[in-house]
ZAGUFI-33136 format. One record per atom (N, C-alpha, C, O, CB): atom name; chain; residue number from 1; x negated, y, z negated. Coordinates in steps of 0.1 Angstrom, whole numbers. Each point is the difference from the previous one (the first is absolute). Glycine has a CB too. Layout:
N
(atom CA; A; NUM; (X; Y; Z));
...
This chain:
138
(atom N; A; 1; (9; -122; 34));
(atom CA; A; 1; (-14; -2; -2));
(atom C; A; 1; (-4; -13; 5));
(atom O; A; 1; (7; -10; -1));
(atom CB; A; 1; (-6; 24; -20));
(atom N; A; 2; (-13; -14; 27));
(atom CA; A; 2; (-4; -12; 7));
(atom C; A; 2; (-15; -3; -4));
(atom O; A; 2; (-9; 8; 3));
(atom CB; A; 2; (25; -4; 16));
(atom N; A; 3; (-18; -15; -26));
(atom CA; A; 3; (-14; -3; -3));
(atom C; A; 3; (-8; -6; 12));
(atom O; A; 3; (-12; -2; -2));
(atom CB; A; 3; (20; -3; -21));
(atom N; A; 4; (-2; 3; 34));
(atom CA; A; 4; (-6; -6; 11));
(atom C; A; 4; (-5; 11; 10));
(atom O; A; 4; (-2; -4; 12));
(atom CB; A; 4; (16; -16; -15));
(atom N; A; 5; (-17; 31; -1));
(atom CA; A; 5; (-6; 11; 9));
(atom C; A; 5; (-14; -4; 4));
(atom O; A; 5; (-7; -8; -7));
(atom CB; A; 5; (21; 26; -4));
(atom N; A; 6; (-18; -14; 23));
(atom CA; A; 6; (-12; -4; 5));
(atom C; A; 6; (-12; 8; -4));
(atom O; A; 6; (-9; 3; 8));
(atom CB; A; 6; (21; -11; 11));
(atom N; A; 7; (-13; 13; -31));
(atom CA; A; 7; (-11; 7; -6));
(atom C; A; 7; (-9; -10; -6));
(atom O; A; 7; (4; -9; -8));
(atom CB; A; 7; (10; 30; 4));
(atom N; A; 8; (-27; -20; 6));
(atom CA; A; 8; (-10; -9; -6));
(atom C; A; 8; (-10; 9; -7));
(atom O; A; 8; (-2; 11; 3));
(atom CB; A; 8; (5; -29; 15));
(atom N; A; 9; (-10; 11; -28));
(atom CA; A; 9; (-11; 6; -6));
(atom C; A; 9; (-12; 0; 9));
(atom O; A; 9; (-3; -11; 6));
(atom CB; A; 9; (12; 4; -29));
(atom N; A; 10; (-15; 18; 26));
(atom CA; A; 10; (-12; 1; 9));
(atom C; A; 10; (-11; -9; -5));
(atom O; A; 10; (-1; -3; -12));
(atom CB; A; 10; (7; 26; 19));
(atom N; A; 11; (-14; -28; 3));
(atom CA; A; 11; (-12; -7; -3));
(atom C; A; 11; (-9; 8; -10));
(atom O; A; 11; (-1; 12; 1));
(atom CB; A; 11; (2; -24; 22));
(atom N; A; 12; (-9; 5; -31));
(atom CA; A; 12; (-9; 6; -9));
(atom C; A; 12; (5; 3; -14));
(atom O; A; 12; (-8; 4; -8));
(atom CB; A; 12; (-2; 6; 28));
(atom N; A; 13; (23; -12; -22));
(atom CA; A; 13; (6; 2; -13));
(atom C; A; 13; (1; -14; -8));
(atom O; A; 13; (2; -10; 6));
(atom CB; A; 13; (11; 30; 3));
(atom N; A; 14; (-16; -19; -22));
(atom CA; A; 14; (0; -12; -8));
(atom C; A; 14; (11; 1; -11));
(atom O; A; 14; (4; 11; -3));
(atom CB; A; 14; (-29; -15; 8));
(atom N; A; 15; (28; -7; -11));
(atom CA; A; 15; (8; -1; -11));
(atom C; A; 15; (-6; -10; -10));
(atom O; A; 15; (-7; -9; 5));
(atom CB; A; 15; (28; 16; 8));
(atom N; A; 16; (-18; -7; -25));
(atom CA; A; 16; (-6; -9; -10));
(atom C; A; 16; (11; -7; -8));
(atom O; A; 16; (2; 3; -12));
(atom CB; A; 16; (-22; 12; 10));
(atom N; A; 17; (27; -25; 9));
(atom CA; A; 17; (10; -8; -7));
(atom C; A; 17; (-6; -6; -13));
(atom O; A; 17; (-11; -6; 1));
(atom CB; A; 17; (23; 2; 21));
(atom N; A; 18; (-4; 4; -33));
(atom CA; A; 18; (-4; -6; -12));
(atom C; A; 18; (-8; 9; -10));
(atom O; A; 18; (-1; -3; -11));
(atom CB; A; 18; (0; -18; 24));
(atom N; A; 19; (-3; 33; -8));
(atom CA; A; 19; (-7; 9; -9));
(atom C; A; 19; (9; 7; -10));
(atom O; A; 19; (-3; 1; -11));
(atom CB; A; 19; (-13; 3; 30));
(atom N; A; 20; (28; 0; -14));
(atom CA; A; 20; (10; 7; -8));
(atom C; A; 20; (13; -6; 3));
(atom O; A; 20; (6; 3; 10));
(atom CB; A; 20; (-20; 18; -12));
(atom N; A; 21; (20; -29; -7));
(atom CA; A; 21; (13; -7; 3));
(atom C; A; 21; (11; 10; 3));
(atom O; A; 21; (9; -3; 8));
(atom CB; A; 21; (-16; -15; -23));
(atom N; A; 22; (8; 30; 8));
(atom CA; A; 22; (11; 9; 2));
(atom C; A; 22; (-1; 6; 14));
(atom O; A; 22; (10; 2; 7));
(atom CB; A; 22; (-10; 4; -31));
(atom N; A; 23; (-13; -2; 28));
(atom CA; A; 23; (-2; 5; 14));
(atom C; A; 23; (3; -11; 10));
(atom O; A; 23; (6; 4; 11));
(atom CB; A; 23; (-23; 12; -20));
(atom N; A; 24; (14; -28; 7));
(atom CA; A; 24; (3; -11; 9));
(atom C; A; 24; (15; -1; 2));
(atom O; A; 24; (5; -2; 11));
(atom CB; A; 24; (-25; -10; -18));
(atom N; A; 25; (28; 13; -4));
(atom CA; A; 25; (14; -1; 0));
(atom C; A; 25; (7; 11; 8));
(atom O; A; 25; (9; -2; 8));
(atom CB; A; 25; (-10; -9; -30));
(atom N; A; 26; (-4; 24; 21));
(atom CA; A; 26; (5; 11; 6));
(atom C; A; 26; (-5; 1; 15));
(atom O; A; 26; (7; 4; 9));
(atom CB; A; 26; (-5; 8; -31));
(atom N; A; 27; (-15; -14; 24));
(atom CA; A; 27; (-7; 2; 12));
(atom C; A; 27; (2; -11; 10));
(atom O; A; 27; (11; -6; 1));
(atom CB; A; 27; (-27; 19; -13));
(atom N; A; 28; (6; -16; 20));
(atom CA; A; 28; (-14; 2; -2));
(atom C; A; 28; (-4; 15; 3));
(atom O; A; 28; (6; 6; 9));
(atom CB; A; 28; (-10; -30; -5));
(atom N; A; 29; (-6; 28; -11));
(atom CA; A; 29; (-6; 13; 3));
(atom C; A; 29; (-14; -3; 7));
(atom O; A; 29; (-7; -9; -4));
(atom CB; A; 29; (19; 21; -16));
(atom N; A; 30; (-16; -3; 29));
(atom CA; A; 30; (-12; -2; 8));
(atom C; A; 30; (-10; 12; -2));
(atom O; A; 30; (5; 11; -4));
(atom CB; A; 30; (8; -25; 21));
(atom N; A; 31; (-25; 12; -15));
(atom CA; A; 31; (-10; 11; -1));
(atom C; A; 31; (-11; -3; 10));
(atom O; A; 31; (-3; -11; 5));
(atom CB; A; 31; (8; 14; -30));
(atom N; A; 32; (-12; 8; 28));
(atom CA; A; 32; (-12; 0; 9));
(atom C; A; 32; (-9; 12; -4));
(atom O; A; 32; (5; 11; -3));
(atom CB; A; 32; (8; -22; 22));
(atom N; A; 33; (-26; 9; -20));
(atom CA; A; 33; (-9; 11; -3));
(atom C; A; 33; (-5; 6; 13));
(atom O; A; 33; (-3; -7; 10));
(atom CB; A; 33; (-4; -4; -32));
(atom N; A; 34; (8; 24; 23));
(atom CA; A; 34; (-5; 7; 12));
(atom C; A; 34; (-10; 11; -5));
(atom O; A; 34; (-3; 1; -11));
(atom CB; A; 34; (25; -6; 24));
(atom N; A; 35; (-26; 14; -4));
(atom CA; A; 35; (-9; 10; -3));
(atom C; A; 35; (5; 10; -10));
(atom O; A; 35; (-8; 7; -6));
(atom CB; A; 35; (-1; -10; 29));
(atom N; A; 36; (22; 4; -24));
(atom CA; A; 36; (6; 10; -9));
(atom C; A; 36; (4; -6; -14));
(atom O; A; 36; (5; 7; -8));
(atom CB; A; 36; (3; 5; 28));
(atom N; A; 37; (-11; -25; -22));
(atom CA; A; 37; (4; -7; -12));
(atom C; A; 37; (9; -12; 4));
(atom O; A; 37; (-3; -7; 8));
(atom CB; A; 37; (2; 29; -21));
(atom N; A; 38; (12; -23; 5));
(atom CA; A; 38; (9; -12; 3));
(atom C; A; 38; (13; 5; 6));
(atom O; A; 38; (5; 11; -3));
(atom CB; A; 38; (-15; -23; -17));
(atom N; A; 39; (15; 4; 29));
(atom CA; A; 39; (14; 2; 5));
(atom C; A; 39; (8; -12; -4));
(atom O; A; 39; (-5; -12; 2));
(atom CB; A; 39; (-3; 27; 17));
(atom N; A; 40; (20; -13; -24));
(atom CA; A; 40; (8; -11; -4));
(atom C; A; 40; (13; 0; 8));
(atom O; A; 40; (5; 11; 4));
(atom CB; A; 40; (-15; -10; -27));
(atom N; A; 41; (15; -13; 26));
(atom CA; A; 41; (12; -2; 8));
(atom C; A; 41; (10; -9; -7));
(atom O; A; 41; (-3; -8; -8));
(atom CB; A; 41; (-10; 12; 29));
(atom N; A; 42; (26; -1; -19));
(atom CA; A; 42; (11; -8; -5));
(atom C; A; 42; (11; 0; 11));
(atom O; A; 42; (4; 10; 5));
(atom CB; A; 42; (-10; -4; -30));
(atom N; A; 43; (11; -18; 28));
(atom CA; A; 43; (11; -2; 9));
(atom C; A; 43; (12; -5; -8));
(atom O; A; 43; (2; -12; -2));
(atom CB; A; 43; (-18; 7; 21));
(atom N; A; 44; (25; 15; -23));
(atom CA; A; 44; (11; -4; -9));
(atom C; A; 44; (10; -9; 7));
(atom O; A; 44; (2; 1; 13));
(atom CB; A; 44; (-5; 20; -26));
(atom N; A; 45; (10; -30; 6));
(atom CA; A; 45; (10; -8; 5));
(atom C; A; 45; (13; 3; -7));
(atom O; A; 45; (1; 9; -9));
(atom CB; A; 45; (-18; -28; 14));
(atom N; A; 46; (28; 12; -1));
(atom CA; A; 46; (13; 3; -7));
(atom C; A; 46; (-1; -2; -15));
(atom O; A; 46; (7; 7; -7));
(atom CB; A; 46; (4; -15; 28));
(atom N; A; 47; (-19; -1; -26));
(atom CA; A; 47; (-1; -3; -14));
(atom C; A; 47; (-5; 12; -8));
(atom O; A; 47; (1; 1; -12));
(atom CB; A; 47; (-4; -25; 17));
(atom N; A; 48; (-4; 34; 3));
(atom CA; A; 48; (-6; 12; -7));
(atom C; A; 48; (10; 12; 1));
(atom O; A; 48; (-4; 10; -5));
(atom CB; A; 48; (-18; -19; 12));
(atom N; A; 49; (34; 7; -3));
(atom CA; A; 49; (9; 11; 2));
(atom C; A; 49; (10; 1; -11));
(atom O; A; 49; (3; -10; -7));
(atom CB; A; 49; (-6; 8; 31));
(atom N; A; 50; (9; 14; -26));
(atom CA; A; 50; (10; 3; -10));
(atom C; A; 50; (14; -2; 6));
(atom O; A; 50; (1; -4; 12));
(atom CB; A; 50; (-17; 20; -24));
(atom N; A; 51; (26; -12; 5));
(atom CA; A; 51; (14; -2; 4));
(atom C; A; 51; (3; 9; 12));
(atom O; A; 51; (10; -3; 8));
(atom CB; A; 51; (-4; -2; -31));
(atom N; A; 52; (-14; 15; 26));
(atom CA; A; 52; (2; 9; 11));
(atom C; A; 52; (-7; -4; 13));
(atom O; A; 52; (0; 6; 10));
(atom CB; A; 52; (2; 12; -27));
(atom N; A; 53; (-9; -30; 16));
(atom CA; A; 53; (-7; -5; 11));
(atom C; A; 53; (-14; 6; 3));
(atom O; A; 53; (-5; -1; 11));
(atom CB; A; 53; (27; -3; -2));
(atom N; A; 54; (-27; 12; -19));
(atom CA; A; 54; (-13; 6; 1));
(atom C; A; 54; (-10; -6; -10));
(atom O; A; 54; (5; -6; -10));
(atom CB; A; 54; (6; 28; 17));
(atom N; A; 55; (-24; -21; -4));
(atom CA; A; 55; (-10; -6; -9));
(atom C; A; 55; (2; 6; -14));
(atom O; A; 55; (0; 12; -1));
(atom CB; A; 55; (-16; -16; 21));
(atom N; A; 56; (17; -5; -29));
(atom CA; A; 56; (2; 4; -14));
(atom C; A; 56; (-11; 9; -5));
(atom O; A; 56; (-12; -3; 2));
(atom CB; A; 56; (25; -18; -6));
(atom N; A; 57; (-10; 31; -4));
(atom CA; A; 57; (-11; 9; -5));
(atom C; A; 57; (-10; -7; -9));
(atom O; A; 57; (-12; 3; 0));
(atom CB; A; 57; (29; 15; 1));
(atom N; A; 58; (-12; -28; -9));
(atom CA; A; 58; (-9; -8; -8));
(atom C; A; 58; (-10; -8; 8));
(atom O; A; 58; (-12; -2; -4));
(atom CB; A; 58; (29; 1; -13));
(atom N; A; 59; (-13; -4; 29));
(atom CA; A; 59; (-9; -7; 9));
(atom C; A; 59; (-10; 9; 5));
(atom O; A; 59; (-12; -3; 1));
(atom CB; A; 59; (31; -13; 5));
(atom N; A; 60; (-15; 29; -2));
(atom CA; A; 60; (-10; 9; 5));
(atom C; A; 60; (-10; 4; -11));
(atom O; A; 60; (-12; 1; 3));
(atom CB; A; 60; (30; 8; 13));
(atom N; A; 61; (-13; -8; -28));
(atom CA; A; 61; (-9; 4; -11));
(atom C; A; 61; (-10; -12; -2));
(atom O; A; 61; (-12; 3; -3));
(atom CB; A; 61; (29; 12; -8));
(atom N; A; 62; (-13; -27; 12));
(atom CA; A; 62; (-8; -12; -2));
(atom C; A; 62; (-11; 0; 11));
(atom O; A; 62; (-12; -3; -2));
(atom CB; A; 62; (31; -10; -9));
(atom N; A; 63; (-15; 16; 24));
(atom CA; A; 63; (-10; 0; 11));
(atom C; A; 63; (-10; 12; -2));
(atom O; A; 63; (-12; -2; 2));
(atom CB; A; 63; (30; -8; 13));
(atom N; A; 64; (-13; 21; -20));
(atom CA; A; 64; (-9; 11; -3));
(atom C; A; 64; (-10; -4; -11));
(atom O; A; 64; (-12; 3; 1));
(atom CB; A; 64; (30; 14; 6));
(atom N; A; 65; (-13; -24; -17));
(atom CA; A; 65; (-9; -4; -11));
(atom C; A; 65; (-11; -10; 5));
(atom O; A; 65; (-11; 1; -4));
(atom CB; A; 65; (30; 2; -12));
(atom N; A; 66; (-14; -12; 24));
(atom CA; A; 66; (-10; -10; 7));
(atom C; A; 66; (-11; 8; 7));
(atom O; A; 66; (-11; -2; -1));
(atom CB; A; 66; (30; -15; 4));
(atom N; A; 67; (-14; 27; 5));
(atom CA; A; 67; (-10; 8; 8));
(atom C; A; 67; (-9; 8; -8));
(atom O; A; 67; (-12; 0; 3));
(atom CB; A; 67; (29; 1; 14));
(atom N; A; 68; (-13; 5; -27));
(atom CA; A; 68; (-8; 9; -8));
(atom C; A; 68; (-10; -9; -8));
(atom O; A; 68; (-12; 4; -2));
(atom CB; A; 68; (30; 14; 0));
(atom N; A; 69; (-14; -30; -2));
(atom CA; A; 69; (-9; -9; -8));
(atom C; A; 69; (-11; -5; 9));
(atom O; A; 69; (-12; -2; -4));
(atom CB; A; 69; (30; -4; -11));
(atom N; A; 70; (-15; 3; 28));
(atom CA; A; 70; (-9; -5; 10));
(atom C; A; 70; (-11; 11; 1));
(atom O; A; 70; (-12; -3; 0));
(atom CB; A; 70; (29; -11; 13));
(atom N; A; 71; (-13; 27; -11));
(atom CA; A; 71; (-10; 11; 1));
(atom C; A; 71; (-8; 2; -12));
(atom O; A; 71; (-12; 2; 0));
(atom CB; A; 71; (28; 9; 17));
(atom N; A; 72; (-9; -11; -29));
(atom CA; A; 72; (-7; 3; -12));
(atom C; A; 72; (-10; -10; -4));
(atom O; A; 72; (-10; 4; -6));
(atom CB; A; 72; (31; 7; -2));
(atom N; A; 73; (-20; -23; 12));
(atom CA; A; 73; (-9; -11; -4));
(atom C; A; 73; (-9; -4; 12));
(atom O; A; 73; (-8; -10; -2));
(atom CB; A; 73; (24; 2; -15));
(atom N; A; 74; (-15; 14; 28));
(atom CA; A; 74; (-7; -4; 12));
(atom C; A; 74; (3; -15; 3));
(atom O; A; 74; (-9; -8; 2));
(atom CB; A; 74; (-9; 25; -7));
(atom N; A; 75; (31; -20; 5));
(atom CA; A; 75; (5; -13; 2));
(atom C; A; 75; (-5; -10; -11));
(atom O; A; 75; (-4; -11; 4));
(atom CB; A; 75; (6; 16; 21));
(atom N; A; 76; (-2; -1; -37));
(atom CA; A; 76; (-3; -8; -11));
(atom C; A; 76; (-14; -7; 1));
(atom O; A; 76; (-2; -11; -5));
(atom CB; A; 76; (26; 7; 2));
(atom N; A; 77; (-33; 11; 9));
(atom CA; A; 77; (-14; -6; 2));
(atom C; A; 77; (-7; -2; -14));
(atom O; A; 77; (-5; -11; -2));
(atom CB; A; 77; (4; 23; 24));
(atom N; A; 78; (1; -2; -31));
(atom CA; A; 78; (-7; -2; -12));
(atom C; A; 78; (9; 3; -12));
(atom O; A; 78; (-5; -2; -12));
(atom CB; A; 78; (-16; 8; 23));
(atom N; A; 79; (33; -3; -9));
(atom CA; A; 79; (9; 4; -12));
(atom C; A; 79; (15; -2; 4));
(atom O; A; 79; (3; -1; 12));
(atom CB; A; 79; (-21; 17; -21));
(atom N; A; 80; (26; -15; -1));
(atom CA; A; 80; (14; 0; 2));
(atom C; A; 80; (5; 13; -5));
(atom O; A; 80; (-8; 9; -4));
(atom CB; A; 80; (10; -34; 2));
(atom N; A; 81; (11; 27; 1));
(atom CA; A; 81; (5; 13; -5));
(atom C; A; 81; (15; -3; -5));
(atom O; A; 81; (6; -10; 3));
(atom CB; A; 81; (-21; 24; 12));
(atom N; A; 82; (19; -4; -23));
(atom CA; A; 82; (14; 0; -5));
(atom C; A; 82; (5; 14; 2));
(atom O; A; 82; (-6; 10; -5));
(atom CB; A; 82; (2; -29; -12));
(atom N; A; 83; (16; 21; 23));
(atom CA; A; 83; (6; 13; 2));
(atom C; A; 83; (5; 5; -13));
(atom O; A; 83; (8; -7; -7));
(atom CB; A; 83; (-2; 1; 31));
(atom N; A; 84; (-11; 18; -28));
(atom CA; A; 84; (5; 6; -12));
(atom C; A; 84; (9; 12; 2));
(atom O; A; 84; (7; 4; -9));
(atom CB; A; 84; (-28; -12; -2));
(atom N; A; 85; (21; 14; 23));
(atom CA; A; 85; (9; 11; 3));
(atom C; A; 85; (3; -1; 15));
(atom O; A; 85; (-9; -2; 8));
(atom CB; A; 85; (0; 16; -27));
(atom N; A; 86; (22; -12; 22));
(atom CA; A; 86; (4; -1; 14));
(atom C; A; 86; (11; 10; 3));
(atom O; A; 86; (10; 0; -8));
(atom CB; A; 86; (-17; -24; 9));
(atom N; A; 87; (6; 32; 9));
(atom CA; A; 87; (10; 10; 3));
(atom C; A; 87; (3; -1; 15));
(atom O; A; 87; (-9; -1; 8));
(atom CB; A; 87; (2; 17; -27));
(atom N; A; 88; (20; -16; 23));
(atom CA; A; 88; (3; -1; 14));
(atom C; A; 88; (12; 9; 3));
(atom O; A; 88; (8; 3; -9));
(atom CB; A; 88; (-17; -26; 10));
(atom N; A; 89; (10; 26; 12));
(atom CA; A; 89; (11; 8; 5));
(atom C; A; 89; (4; -6; 13));
(atom O; A; 89; (-8; -2; 9));
(atom CB; A; 89; (1; 23; -21));
(atom N; A; 90; (20; -24; 13));
(atom CA; A; 90; (5; -6; 13));
(atom C; A; 90; (4; 12; 9));
(atom O; A; 90; (7; 9; -4));
(atom CB; A; 90; (2; -30; -8));
(atom N; A; 91; (-15; 20; 24));
(atom CA; A; 91; (2; 11; 10));
(atom C; A; 91; (10; -4; 11));
(atom O; A; 91; (8; 8; 5));
(atom CB; A; 91; (-31; -1; -10));
(atom N; A; 92; (23; -20; 8));
(atom CA; A; 92; (9; -5; 11));
(atom C; A; 92; (2; -15; -3));
(atom O; A; 92; (-4; -5; -11));
(atom CB; A; 92; (-4; 22; 28));
(atom N; A; 93; (15; -24; -8));
(atom CA; A; 93; (3; -14; -2));
(atom C; A; 93; (-7; -9; 10));
(atom O; A; 93; (-4; 5; 10));
(atom CB; A; 93; (26; 2; -20));
(atom N; A; 94; (-24; -20; 7));
(atom CA; A; 94; (-5; -9; 9));
(atom C; A; 94; (10; -12; 1));
(atom O; A; 94; (8; -3; -9));
(atom CB; A; 94; (-32; 9; 3));
(atom N; A; 95; (23; -13; 18));
(atom CA; A; 95; (9; -11; 3));
(atom C; A; 95; (-7; -13; 1));
(atom O; A; 95; (-12; 0; 2));
(atom CB; A; 95; (27; 16; 10));
(atom N; A; 96; (-8; -27; -14));
(atom CA; A; 96; (-5; -13; 2));
(atom C; A; 96; (-6; -1; 14));
(atom O; A; 96; (6; 5; 10));
(atom CB; A; 96; (11; -15; -26));
(atom N; A; 97; (-29; 4; 17));
(atom CA; A; 97; (-6; -2; 13));
(atom C; A; 97; (-8; 12; 5));
(atom O; A; 97; (-7; -1; 10));
(atom CB; A; 97; (25; -14; -5));
(atom N; A; 98; (-18; 26; -12));
(atom CA; A; 98; (-8; 12; 4));
(atom C; A; 98; (-13; 0; -8));
(atom O; A; 98; (0; 1; -13));
(atom CB; A; 98; (21; 12; 19));
(atom N; A; 99; (-32; -15; 0));
(atom CA; A; 99; (-13; 0; -6));
(atom C; A; 99; (-3; 12; -9));
(atom O; A; 99; (3; 11; 4));
(atom CB; A; 99; (-12; -25; 15));
(atom N; A; 100; (4; 12; -31));
(atom CA; A; 100; (-3; 11; -10));
(atom C; A; 100; (-15; 0; -2));
(atom O; A; 100; (-6; -11; -2));
(atom CB; A; 100; (29; 9; -9));
(atom N; A; 101; (-29; 14; 12));
(atom CA; A; 101; (-15; 1; -1));
(atom C; A; 101; (-3; 9; -12));
(atom O; A; 101; (8; 9; -4));
(atom CB; A; 101; (-11; -12; 29));
(atom N; A; 102; (-9; 0; -31));
(atom CA; A; 102; (-5; 9; -10));
(atom C; A; 102; (-15; 0; 1));
(atom O; A; 102; (-6; -11; 1));
(atom CB; A; 102; (25; 5; -16));
(atom N; A; 103; (-25; 18; 14));
(atom CA; A; 103; (-14; 1; -1));
(atom C; A; 103; (-3; 8; -12));
(atom O; A; 103; (-2; 12; 0));
(atom CB; A; 103; (-1; -12; 25));
(atom N; A; 104; (2; -7; -37));
(atom CA; A; 104; (-2; 7; -13));
(atom C; A; 104; (-14; 7; 0));
(atom O; A; 104; (-10; -4; 6));
(atom CB; A; 104; (25; -13; -17));
(atom N; A; 105; (-15; 28; 3));
(atom CA; A; 105; (-12; 7; -1));
(atom C; A; 105; (-5; 1; -15));
(atom O; A; 105; (8; 3; -9));
(atom CB; A; 105; (-1; 11; 29));
(atom N; A; 106; (-19; -18; -23));
(atom CA; A; 106; (-6; 1; -13));
(atom C; A; 106; (-4; 15; -2));
(atom O; A; 106; (-9; 5; 8));
(atom CB; A; 106; (1; -30; -8));
(atom N; A; 107; (14; 32; -9));
(atom CA; A; 107; (-2; 14; -3));
(atom C; A; 107; (-13; 1; -9));
(atom O; A; 107; (-8; 9; 3));
(atom CB; A; 107; (33; -3; 0));
(atom N; A; 108; (-25; -14; -13));
(atom CA; A; 108; (-11; 0; -9));
(atom C; A; 108; (-1; -13; -8));
(atom O; A; 108; (10; -6; -3));
(atom CB; A; 108; (-7; 31; 0));
(atom N; A; 109; (-16; -29; 1));
(atom CA; A; 109; (-2; -13; -7));
(atom C; A; 109; (-10; 4; -12));
(atom O; A; 109; (-11; 5; 2));
(atom CB; A; 109; (14; -20; 19));
(atom N; A; 110; (2; 12; -33));
(atom CA; A; 110; (-8; 2; -12));
(atom C; A; 110; (-5; -13; -5));
(atom O; A; 110; (2; -10; 6));
(atom CB; A; 110; (10; 32; -12));
(atom N; A; 111; (-18; -22; -6));
(atom CA; A; 111; (-5; -12; -6));
(atom C; A; 111; (11; -10; -3));
(atom O; A; 111; (-1; -12; 0));
(atom CB; A; 111; (-18; 24; -9));
(atom N; A; 112; (31; -7; 6));
(atom CA; A; 112; (11; -8; -5));
(atom C; A; 112; (13; 2; 8));
(atom O; A; 112; (9; -9; -1));
(atom CB; A; 112; (-19; 9; -21));
(atom N; A; 113; (11; 10; 30));
(atom CA; A; 113; (13; 3; 7));
(atom C; A; 113; (-3; 3; 15));
(atom O; A; 113; (-11; 4; 4));
(atom CB; A; 113; (21; 5; -25));
(atom N; A; 114; (1; -12; 29));
(atom CA; A; 114; (-1; 4; 14));
(atom C; A; 114; (13; 7; 3));
(atom O; A; 114; (11; -4; -3));
(atom CB; A; 114; (-25; -16; 10));
(atom N; A; 115; (13; 32; 0));
(atom CA; A; 115; (11; 8; 4));
(atom C; A; 115; (2; -2; 15));
(atom O; A; 115; (-9; 2; 8));
(atom CB; A; 115; (5; 15; -26));
(atom N; A; 116; (16; -21; 22));
(atom CA; A; 116; (3; -4; 14));
(atom C; A; 116; (13; 7; 4));
(atom O; A; 116; (9; 2; -8));
(atom CB; A; 116; (-21; -24; 6));
(atom N; A; 117; (13; 26; 15));
(atom CA; A; 117; (13; 5; 6));
(atom C; A; 117; (1; -6; 14));
(atom O; A; 117; (-9; -6; 5));
(atom CB; A; 117; (8; 27; -19));
(atom N; A; 118; (13; -19; 19));
(atom CA; A; 118; (3; -5; 13));
(atom C; A; 118; (14; 3; 5));
(atom O; A; 118; (8; 5; -7));
(atom CB; A; 118; (-25; -23; 3));
(atom N; A; 119; (19; 13; 16));
(atom CA; A; 119; (14; 1; 7));
(atom C; A; 119; (3; -13; 6));
(atom O; A; 119; (-9; -7; 5));
(atom CB; A; 119; (6; 31; -1));
(atom N; A; 120; (16; -28; -5));
(atom CA; A; 120; (5; -11; 8));
(atom C; A; 120; (6; 6; 13));
(atom O; A; 120; (7; 10; -1));
(atom CB; A; 120; (-3; -25; -20));
(atom N; A; 121; (-7; 9; 32));
(atom CA; A; 121; (5; 5; 13));
(atom C; A; 121; (7; -12; 7));
(atom O; A; 121; (-5; -11; 0));
(atom CB; A; 121; (-13; 29; 1));
(atom N; A; 122; (29; -15; 6));
(atom CA; A; 122; (6; -9; 8));
(atom C; A; 122; (6; 6; 13));
(atom O; A; 122; (7; 11; -2));
(atom CB; A; 122; (-2; -25; -19));
(atom N; A; 123; (-7; 9; 32));
(atom CA; A; 123; (6; 5; 13));
(atom C; A; 123; (-4; 15; 2));
(atom O; A; 123; (8; 8; 4));
(atom CB; A; 123; (11; -24; -6));
(atom N; A; 124; (-31; 19; -2));
(atom CA; A; 124; (-5; 14; 2));
(atom C; A; 124; (4; 10; -11));
(atom O; A; 124; (-3; 12; 2));
(atom CB; A; 124; (2; -18; 22));
(atom N; A; 125; (8; 2; -34));
(atom CA; A; 125; (5; 9; -10));
(atom C; A; 125; (-5; -4; -14));
(atom O; A; 125; (-1; -12; -3));
(atom CB; A; 125; (22; 16; 17));
(atom N; A; 126; (-24; 6; -22));
(atom CA; A; 126; (-3; -2; -14));
(atom C; A; 126; (12; -4; -7));
(atom O; A; 126; (11; 7; 1));
(atom CB; A; 126; (-30; 9; -1));
(atom N; A; 127; (19; -28; -7));
(atom CA; A; 127; (12; -4; -8));
(atom C; A; 127; (-2; 1; -15));
(atom O; A; 127; (10; 1; -7));
(atom CB; A; 127; (-5; -16; 26));
(atom N; A; 128; (-17; 16; -24));
(atom CA; A; 128; (-3; 1; -14));
(atom C; A; 128; (-13; 6; -2));
(atom O; A; 128; (-10; -3; 7));
(atom CB; A; 128; (25; -16; -12));
(atom N; A; 129; (-17; 28; -5));
(atom CA; A; 129; (-13; 4; -4));
(atom C; A; 129; (-2; -4; -15));
(atom O; A; 129; (10; -2; -7));
(atom CB; A; 129; (-9; 22; 23));
(atom N; A; 130; (-14; -23; -19));
(atom CA; A; 130; (-2; -5; -14));
(atom C; A; 130; (-14; 5; -5));
(atom O; A; 130; (-9; 3; 8));
(atom CB; A; 130; (24; -23; -3));
(atom N; A; 131; (-16; 20; -18));
(atom CA; A; 131; (-13; 1; -6));
(atom C; A; 131; (0; -9; -13));
(atom O; A; 131; (10; -3; -5));
(atom CB; A; 131; (-13; 27; 14));
(atom N; A; 132; (-9; -28; -13));
(atom CA; A; 132; (-1; -9; -11));
(atom C; A; 132; (-14; 1; -6));
(atom O; A; 132; (-10; 5; 5));
(atom CB; A; 132; (26; -21; 6));
(atom N; A; 133; (-16; 11; -24));
(atom CA; A; 133; (-13; -2; -7));
(atom C; A; 133; (0; -15; -4));
(atom O; A; 133; (9; -5; -5));
(atom CB; A; 133; (-9; 30; -4));
(atom N; A; 134; (-12; -31; 11));
(atom CA; A; 134; (-1; -14; -4));
(atom C; A; 134; (-12; -1; -9));
(atom O; A; 134; (-10; 8; 1));
(atom CB; A; 134; (20; -16; 21));
(atom N; A; 135; (-9; -1; -31));
(atom CA; A; 135; (-11; -4; -9));
(atom C; A; 135; (-9; -10; 6));
(atom O; A; 135; (5; -11; 5));
(atom CB; A; 135; (10; 16; -25));
(atom N; A; 136; (-28; -2; 21));
(atom CA; A; 136; (-9; -10; 5));
(atom C; A; 136; (-2; -11; -10));
(atom O; A; 136; (-3; 2; -12));
(atom CB; A; 136; (-9; 16; 25));
(atom N; A; 137; (13; -31; -8));
(atom CA; A; 137; (-2; -12; -9));
(atom C; A; 137; (-12; -8; 6));
(atom O; A; 137; (1; -5; 11));
(atom CB; A; 137; (24; 5; -18));
(atom N; A; 138; (-35; -1; 0));
(atom CA; A; 138; (-12; -7; 5));
(atom C; A; 138; (-1; -14; -5));
(atom O; A; 138; (-9; -7; 3));
(atom CB; A; 138; (-3; 29; -1));
């Protein structure tokens, strides 16, 4: 595994260091708003891998949670959220240095809850699918 691969985060993506200490420690995670909503990116390093040399499942789940919360809150413009239910299935694996993408979809937004789903993709393959419910915090 080599953290020195020549993959870069594309222009137009932002990160918010200091907003969430746990995400800072694992990430950084990046986001960009486009015509379809938000797209999130993560470039895993060796520190994000398990004993098998693949990106740890808990790291993937953390990135998915970051992504779904960005979508659920419209990047925390007027509210925050707390994940109350999260379900995921690992479909394939990802490696250090391989960019991971997520374009979470808000399925439904009620007065107090947001239902979100999505896929993590790396190197053209789906590596994880997820769905979640978050509590809106104003």
